[in-house]
C-alpha positions as CSV (number, residue, x, y, z in Angstrom):
1,M,-25.9,27.3,23.7
2,M,-28.9,25.6,22.0
3,K,-28.6,27.9,19.0
4,K,-25.0,27.0,18.8
5,L,-25.9,23.3,18.9
6,C,-28.6,23.7,16.2
7,F,-26.0,25.3,13.9
8,I,-23.5,22.5,14.6
9,L,-26.2,19.8,13.8
10,I,-26.6,21.4,10.3
11,C,-22.9,21.0,9.6
12,V,-22.9,17.2,9.0
13,G,-21.1,15.7,6.0
14,F,-23.0,13.7,3.4
15,I,-22.1,10.1,2.3
16,S,-21.8,8.7,-1.2
17,N,-21.0,5.4,-2.7
18,A,-17.5,4.9,-4.3
19,Q,-15.5,2.3,-6.0
20,V,-11.9,2.7,-4.9
21,Q,-10.2,-0.4,-6.4
22,H,-11.0,-2.9,-9.1
23,E,-9.1,-5.7,-10.9
24,D,-10.6,-8.1,-13.5
25,F,-7.3,-10.0,-14.2
26,N,-8.1,-9.9,-17.9
27,S,-4.5,-9.1,-19.0
28,K,-1.9,-11.8,-19.5
29,N,0.5,-9.9,-17.2
30,I,0.3,-9.3,-13.5
31,P,-1.6,-6.1,-12.8
32,D,0.4,-3.0,-11.9
33,G,1.1,-2.8,-8.2
34,W,0.1,-6.4,-7.5
35,S,2.6,-8.9,-6.2
36,A,2.6,-12.7,-6.4
37,T,4.6,-15.5,-4.9
38,K,5.7,-18.9,-6.3
39,S,4.9,-22.3,-4.8
40,E,7.5,-24.8,-3.6
41,S,7.3,-26.5,-6.9
42,G,8.2,-23.2,-8.7
43,C,4.7,-22.7,-10.2
44,T,2.9,-19.4,-9.9
45,W,-0.4,-17.7,-10.9
46,E,-1.5,-17.6,-14.5
47,F,-3.1,-14.3,-15.6
48,G,-5.6,-13.7,-18.3
49,Y,-6.8,-17.3,-18.4
50,T,-9.9,-17.9,-20.5
51,G,-10.1,-21.6,-20.7
52,A,-12.2,-24.2,-18.8
53,L,-11.3,-24.5,-15.1
54,I,-10.0,-28.1,-14.6
55,G,-12.2,-30.1,-12.2
56,S,-15.2,-27.8,-12.5
57,G,-17.4,-30.2,-14.5
58,I,-17.5,-32.1,-17.7
59,Q,-20.8,-31.1,-19.2
60,N,-20.6,-27.4,-18.2
61,P,-17.2,-26.5,-16.9
62,A,-16.6,-23.1,-15.4
63,S,-14.6,-20.5,-17.3
64,F,-13.6,-16.8,-17.1
65,Q,-14.8,-15.7,-20.5
66,S,-13.0,-12.3,-20.5
67,G,-10.0,-13.6,-18.5
68,G,-9.1,-14.3,-14.9
69,V,-6.2,-15.4,-12.7
70,I,-5.8,-19.1,-11.8
71,F,-3.4,-21.5,-10.1
72,S,-3.5,-25.0,-11.5
73,D,-2.3,-27.5,-9.0
74,T,-2.5,-30.3,-11.5
75,K,0.2,-28.7,-13.7
76,C,2.6,-28.5,-10.7
77,G,1.9,-32.0,-9.3
78,D,4.8,-33.9,-7.6
79,F,2.8,-33.9,-4.3
80,K,4.8,-30.9,-3.0
81,N,3.2,-28.4,-0.7
82,N,2.0,-25.8,-3.2
83,Y,1.2,-22.6,-1.2
84,L,1.2,-19.2,-2.9
85,E,-0.1,-15.7,-2.4
86,L,-1.5,-12.8,-4.6
87,I,-1.4,-9.4,-2.9
88,S,-3.1,-6.2,-4.1
89,P,-1.6,-2.7,-4.1
90,T,-1.8,-0.7,-0.8
91,I,-4.4,2.0,-0.7
92,N,-5.1,4.7,1.9
93,L,-8.7,4.4,2.8
94,I,-8.5,7.2,5.3
95,E,-7.5,9.7,2.7
96,K,-10.2,8.3,0.4
97,R,-12.6,9.3,3.3
98,L,-14.2,5.9,3.3
99,V,-16.5,5.3,6.2
100,T,-17.6,1.8,5.1
101,A,-15.7,-0.7,3.0
102,K,-16.7,-3.9,1.2
103,I,-14.8,-6.5,-0.9
104,E,-16.6,-8.4,-3.7
105,I,-14.8,-11.3,-5.4
106,T,-15.8,-13.9,-8.0
107,Y,-13.8,-17.1,-7.7
108,N,-13.8,-20.8,-8.3
109,L,-12.2,-23.4,-6.0
110,Q,-12.0,-27.0,-7.1
111,T,-10.8,-29.5,-4.4
112,F,-9.9,-33.1,-4.9
113,S,-10.6,-35.6,-2.1
114,G,-11.3,-32.7,0.2
115,D,-7.8,-31.1,-0.3
116,G,-7.2,-27.5,-1.3
117,I,-7.9,-24.3,0.7
118,F,-8.6,-20.7,-0.6
119,K,-8.3,-17.8,1.8
120,V,-8.7,-14.1,1.8
121,H,-7.0,-11.8,4.3
122,V,-6.9,-8.0,4.6
123,W,-4.2,-5.9,6.3
124,D,-5.6,-3.9,9.2
125,G,-2.6,-1.6,9.5
126,K,-0.7,-4.0,11.8
127,I,-1.5,-7.6,11.0
128,W,-3.4,-9.7,8.4
129,Q,-7.0,-10.4,9.3
130,S,-8.8,-13.4,7.9
131,I,-12.2,-12.6,6.2
132,L,-12.8,-15.8,4.2
133,T,-11.8,-19.4,4.2
134,V,-13.1,-21.8,1.5
135,S,-12.2,-25.5,1.7
136,E,-15.0,-27.0,-0.3
137,D,-15.8,-26.9,-4.0
138,T,-17.4,-23.8,-5.3
139,N,-20.5,-25.9,-6.2
140,E,-21.6,-29.2,-4.7
141,N,-23.1,-30.6,-7.9
142,N,-19.9,-29.9,-10.0
143,S,-22.0,-27.7,-12.3
144,G,-19.2,-25.4,-13.2
145,E,-20.7,-22.2,-11.7
146,N,-18.4,-19.6,-10.2
147,Q,-19.1,-18.1,-6.8
148,T,-19.4,-14.4,-5.9
149,R,-18.9,-13.3,-2.3
150,S,-19.4,-9.8,-0.7
151,L,-17.4,-9.2,2.5
152,D,-17.7,-6.3,4.8
153,V,-14.3,-5.0,5.8
154,S,-15.4,-1.7,7.4
155,Q,-13.7,-2.5,10.7
156,F,-10.4,-2.8,9.0
157,I,-10.3,0.7,7.3
158,N,-6.8,2.1,7.7
159,S,-4.1,4.1,5.8
160,N,-2.3,1.0,4.4
161,F,-5.2,-1.3,3.4
162,K,-4.5,-4.2,1.1
163,V,-6.0,-7.6,0.3
164,R,-4.2,-11.0,0.1
165,F,-5.5,-14.1,-1.7
166,S,-3.8,-17.4,-0.9
167,Y,-4.1,-21.0,-2.0
168,D,-2.8,-24.1,-0.2
169,D,-3.0,-27.6,-1.7
170,Q,-2.3,-29.2,1.7
171,N,0.6,-31.2,0.3
172,S,-1.7,-33.1,-2.0
173,L,-2.5,-33.3,-5.7
174,T,-5.7,-31.4,-6.3
175,W,-7.3,-29.1,-8.9
176,G,-6.7,-25.5,-8.0
177,V,-8.4,-22.1,-7.8
178,G,-9.3,-19.2,-10.0
179,I,-10.3,-15.5,-9.4
180,D,-12.3,-13.7,-12.0
181,D,-13.0,-10.3,-10.5
182,Y,-12.1,-8.2,-7.4
183,K,-13.7,-5.0,-6.3
184,L,-13.2,-2.7,-3.3
185,T,-16.1,-0.4,-2.7
186,G,-17.5,1.7,0.1
187,E,-19.4,4.7,1.3
188,K,-17.4,7.9,1.1
189,D,-17.8,10.9,3.3
190,S,-18.1,13.7,0.8
191,G,-16.5,16.2,3.2
192,I,-17.3,18.1,6.4
193,P,-18.4,21.6,5.5
194,G,-15.5,23.9,6.3
195,L,-12.9,21.1,6.1
196,E,-13.3,20.0,2.5
197,N,-9.7,20.9,1.4
198,L,-8.0,19.2,4.4
199,A,-8.6,15.5,3.5
200,F,-10.3,15.3,6.9
201,S,-11.9,12.0,7.8
202,Y,-13.1,10.1,10.9
203,Y,-14.1,6.6,11.6
204,P,-16.1,4.7,12.6
205,N,-18.8,6.8,11.0
206,P,-21.3,7.6,12.4
207,I,-21.8,4.8,14.9
208,F,-18.9,4.0,17.3
209,N,-18.3,2.1,20.6
210,D,-15.4,3.5,22.6
211,K,-12.8,5.0,20.2
212,L,-13.0,7.6,17.4
213,T,-10.1,8.1,15.0
214,L,-9.5,11.5,13.3
215,H,-7.3,12.2,10.3
216,S,-6.3,15.3,8.4
217,N,-3.5,16.5,6.1
218,K,-2.9,19.4,8.5
219,N,-2.5,19.3,12.3
220,I,-5.8,19.0,14.2
221,S,-5.7,21.8,16.7
222,V,-8.8,21.5,18.9
223,V,-11.5,18.9,19.4
224,N,-14.8,19.8,21.2
225,I,-17.6,17.3,21.8
226,Y,-21.0,18.3,22.8
227,N,-23.9,16.2,24.1
228,A,-27.5,16.4,23.0
229,I,-28.3,19.3,25.3
230,G,-25.3,21.4,24.2
231,Q,-23.0,20.6,27.1
232,R,-19.3,20.3,26.2
233,V,-18.2,16.8,27.4
234,V,-14.8,16.6,25.7
235,F,-12.1,19.2,25.1
236,E,-8.7,18.2,23.7
237,K,-5.8,19.8,21.8
238,P,-4.2,17.1,19.7
239,V,-1.8,19.1,17.4
240,S,-1.6,16.0,15.3
241,L,-2.5,14.7,11.8
242,D,-3.9,11.5,13.2
243,Y,-5.6,11.3,16.6
244,K,-7.5,8.7,18.5
245,L,-10.1,9.7,21.0
246,D,-10.9,7.4,23.9
247,L,-14.6,8.0,24.5
248,Q,-15.5,5.0,26.6
249,H,-16.6,7.3,29.5
250,L,-19.4,8.8,27.4
251,S,-22.9,7.3,27.7
252,S,-24.8,6.0,24.8
253,G,-26.4,8.7,22.6
254,T,-25.8,11.3,20.0
255,Y,-23.0,13.8,20.1
256,V,-21.6,16.6,18.0
257,V,-17.9,16.8,17.4
258,Q,-16.4,20.3,16.5
259,I,-13.0,20.3,14.9
260,L,-10.5,23.2,14.5
261,I,-7.7,22.8,12.0
262,A,-5.6,25.9,11.5
263,D,-8.3,28.6,11.1
264,Q,-10.8,26.2,9.6
265,K,-13.7,24.8,11.6
266,G,-16.1,22.0,10.9
267,S,-18.6,19.8,12.8
268,F,-20.2,16.4,12.5
269,K,-22.6,14.1,14.4
270,I,-21.6,10.8,15.9
271,I,-23.7,8.1,17.7
272,K,-22.3,6.0,20.6
273,Q,-23.9,2.6,20.9
């Protein structure tokens, strides 16, 4: 049994960095796959904007030199409740074999009398999850500098991932918001030896709490899990493309998962907190 376990421990996938989605909003047209709503006043986002951002300073106003997307509340006016959204294309992060995911955005919010809210949500497969709320100017000194934020979204990895930007002027007349750049990056499992052609992935990876999700483009036939001394502690036959394992009964420690898909077999290591 120990020889078998040593062999399994060798069969662990490697992880590499990957950029899976990027939009710079340089074009004058809405990017392919993106969707945008209009505000109550009928105004919407302006793409490929390269001018100074109104309200971001007099001596050194902010700008998106190569282009960005903005919503100018001052152009809409009328003290209507200007609320609008900008939504990215859907992307299957499970098929991409991402084990971690991070969003990086460069933006500029300019409020007036404390009014104006910029929010970022991500779709977790069932509902929108809030990951950022900004209700104050990008810079306190009105220097015109843009802000870049990096947001970990690993816990929201799913097969229908997307991001939503929204702006609400809170029924007031204020300046607006601009987005210069958006990136979705992460660490990619380069493949479990033996399962490379099956789009197999699992998450969380490698550290988990109680549940482990498996995915493949062919039915997963058998799942064996072994503890550190080679004892089999889990044996299941999912016969499914997607399968969630409830492992709350396992104690903290290192385990090896052995997967059988058709006649192909692969193994990887997991760590329970």
